[in-house]
C-alpha positions in Angstrom: 41.1 18.5 121.2 44.5 18.9 119.8 46.2 17.2 122.8 45.0 13.6 122.8 45.8 11.4 125.9 48.6 9.0 125.3 47.4 6.4 127.8 45.5 3.2 127.0 41.9 2.8 128.2 40.6 0.0 130.3 37.5 -2.0 129.5 36.9 -4.6 132.2 34.8 -7.6 131.6 32.1 -6.4 134.0 31.7 -3.2 132.0 32.1 -4.8 128.6 29.4 -7.4 129.1 27.1 -5.3 131.3 23.5 -5.5 130.1 22.8 -2.2 131.9 25.1 -0.1 129.8 24.6 1.3 126.3 27.5 0.7 123.8 28.5 4.4 123.9 28.6 4.3 127.7 31.0 1.5 127.6 33.2 3.4 125.1 33.1 6.5 127.3 34.1 4.5 130.4 37.2 3.4 128.5 38.0 7.0 127.7 37.5 7.9 131.4 40.0 5.3 132.4 42.5 6.6 129.9 42.1 10.1 131.2 42.4 8.8 134.8 45.8 7.1 134.4 47.8 10.2 135.4 46.0 11.3 138.5 43.6 8.4 139.2 40.5 10.4 138.2 39.1 12.2 135.1 38.3 15.9 135.2 37.0 16.2 131.6 33.8 18.1 131.2 30.6 17.1 129.4 31.6 19.4 126.6 34.8 17.5 126.1 33.0 14.2 125.7 30.3 15.9 123.6 32.9 17.2 121.1 34.8 13.9 121.2 31.8 11.8 120.3 29.9 14.5 118.4 26.8 14.4 120.6 24.9 16.8 122.8 26.4 17.6 126.3 23.0 16.5 127.8 23.5 13.1 126.2 26.9 12.9 127.9 25.3 13.8 131.2 22.9 10.9 130.9 25.7 8.5 130.1 27.7 9.5 133.1 24.7 9.3 135.4 23.9 5.8 134.2 27.5 4.7 134.8 27.3 6.2 138.3 23.9 4.6 138.9 25.3 1.1 138.2 28.4 1.7 140.3 31.0 1.9 137.5 32.1 5.4 138.3 32.0 7.8 141.3 31.4 11.5 140.9 33.3 13.7 143.3 34.2 17.4 143.7 37.8 18.7 143.8 38.4 19.4 147.5 40.6 22.4 146.7 38.4 24.2 144.2 35.1 22.8 145.5 33.4 22.8 142.1 35.5 20.9 139.6 34.0 17.6 138.9 36.1 14.4 139.2 35.0 11.2 137.7 36.7 8.2 139.4 36.4 4.9 137.6 35.7 1.9 139.8 38.0 -1.1 139.3 36.0 -4.1 140.4 38.6 -6.8 140.7 36.2 -9.6 141.6 32.7 -9.9 140.1 30.2 -12.0 142.0 29.3 -15.2 140.3 25.6 -14.3 140.1 26.6 -11.1 138.3 28.8 -12.6 135.6 27.3 -12.2 132.2 28.4 -14.6 129.6 28.4 -13.1 126.1 26.3 -15.0 123.5 28.3 -17.0 121.0 27.8 -15.7 117.5 26.8 -18.4 115.0 29.2 -17.2 112.3 32.3 -17.3 114.4 34.0 -20.0 116.5 33.7 -19.6 120.3 36.6 -17.7 122.0 38.0 -17.7 125.4 38.2 -14.1 126.6 41.0 -13.1 129.0 40.7 -9.6 130.2 43.0 -8.8 133.1 41.8 -6.3 135.8 43.6 -3.6 137.7 46.0 -2.7 134.9 47.0 0.7 133.4 46.1 -0.2 129.9 43.4 -2.0 128.0 44.2 -5.5 126.8 41.5 -6.4 124.3 43.5 -9.1 122.6 41.7 -12.4 122.6 43.6 -15.5 123.4 42.1 -18.0 121.1 42.7 -21.6 121.8 41.9 -23.5 118.6 42.8 -26.9 117.6 44.8 -26.8 114.4 43.9 -29.0 111.4 45.9 -32.1 111.3 47.5 -33.2 108.1 47.1 -36.8 109.1 43.9 -38.5 108.2 41.8 -39.8 111.1 42.5 -43.4 112.1 40.3 -45.9 110.4 38.1 -48.0 112.6 39.3 -51.6 113.0 37.8 -53.9 110.4 35.3 -56.3 111.9 36.2 -59.9 111.4 34.3 -61.6 108.6 32.2 -64.3 110.2 31.7 -67.3 108.0 28.3 -68.9 108.3 28.5 -72.1 110.2 27.5 -75.2 108.3 24.4 -76.9 109.6 23.6 -80.4 108.3 20.2 -80.6 106.7 17.3 -82.8 107.9 16.0 -85.6 105.8 12.8 -83.7 105.0 14.9 -80.7 103.8 17.0 -82.9 101.6 13.9 -84.6 100.1 12.3 -81.3 99.3 15.5 -80.1 97.7 15.7 -83.2 95.5 12.1 -82.9 94.5 12.5 -79.3 93.3 15.6 -80.2 91.3 14.2 -83.3 89.8 10.9 -81.5 88.9 12.9 -78.8 87.2 14.5 -81.5 85.0 11.0 -83.1 84.4 12.1 -86.5 85.7 9.3 -89.0 85.9 8.6 -90.3 89.4 10.4 -87.3 90.9 8.8 -87.7 94.3 9.7 -91.3 94.7 13.3 -90.8 93.5 13.7 -87.7 95.6 13.1 -89.5 98.9 15.4 -92.4 97.9 18.2 -90.1 96.8 17.8 -87.9 99.8 18.3 -90.9 102.1 21.4 -92.1 100.1 22.8 -88.5 100.1 22.4 -88.2 103.9 23.9 -91.7 104.6 26.8 -91.0 102.3 27.8 -87.6 103.7 27.1 -88.4 107.4 29.5 -91.3 107.0 32.1 -89.0 105.6 31.7 -86.3 108.2 29.9 -84.0 105.8 33.0 -83.5 103.7 33.2 -83.2 100.0 36.5 -85.0 99.2 38.8 -83.5 101.9 37.0 -80.2 102.2 34.3 -79.5 104.8 30.9 -79.0 103.1 29.9 -75.4 102.9 26.5 -75.5 101.2 24.4 -78.7 101.1 22.0 -77.3 98.4 25.0 -77.0 96.0 26.0 -80.6 96.9 22.5 -81.8 96.1 22.7 -80.1 92.7 26.1 -81.7 92.1 24.6 -85.1 93.1 21.8 -84.8 90.6 24.1 -83.7 87.8 26.2 -86.8 88.4 23.0 -88.8 88.2 22.3 -87.3 84.8 25.8 -87.9 83.5 25.7 -91.5 84.6 22.3 -92.0 83.0 23.5 -90.6 79.7 26.6 -92.8 79.7 24.5 -95.8 80.6 22.1 -95.0 77.7 25.0 -95.1 75.2 26.2 -98.4 76.7 22.7 -99.9 76.3 22.7 -99.1 72.6 26.0 -100.8 72.1 24.9 -103.9 74.2 25.2 -107.0 72.2 22.1 -108.8 73.2 20.0 -105.6 72.9 18.6 -106.0 76.4 16.7 -102.9 77.5 17.3 -101.4 80.9 14.3 -99.7 82.6 14.4 -96.3 84.3 14.0 -98.0 87.7 17.0 -100.2 87.0 19.1 -97.3 85.9 18.3 -95.3 89.0 19.2 -98.4 91.1 22.6 -98.5 89.4 23.1 -94.8 89.9 22.2 -95.0 93.6 24.6 -97.9 94.1 27.5 -96.1 92.4 26.9 -92.9 94.4 26.7 -94.8 97.6 29.8 -96.9 97.0 31.8 -94.5 94.9 32.5 -94.3 91.2 
């Protein structure tokens, strides 16, 4: 055991991934190929392998028989001596597709692409790992979706009437239902004539316009009340008259 072989062993893929071989049988096959590099065969005895792997020679015999059984080695006798055993490793260059065994991918490790060349005098167990490197650049952001503005839809007269009713009832205006219908009609006539524009800007929300309309009604009513108190003849103006004035101003402009 002092003289160790200086050759590399070969572990072909068909041996490496064979489900018929035990792990130690695969290792011993590699040793057989290393010892076969010089003469093309291995003449080591069972005792040699038993001492190398610290097992019983009978165990070595079973390993060799299993390798022979599955066609990975041939056992021959030296034609000159007639008794020396020769173990000849078989180099299967092409493995049938139905015999290819794909190794399971371990969950804790990324998958690897194995490249094990055949018919070579030394074992190449180096894995060529093709991995995509991490990029320092952040992934491109998806394009922003254009913000779609809600298209303005003119209200119906019933919708306007209901909106006026709710606002006037909140303000506790007497005769809210009657006033709501009248103001809704004036509101619609006014803005339809102006192309549903508030000043020079296209109307975006008619409920907001209704609220503004009612606020202007309140402001006009307040100003008119002050004017009535200062009126020289003390003539009282009824609520109906005040609303008529407000409606006229809103329809024809301030």
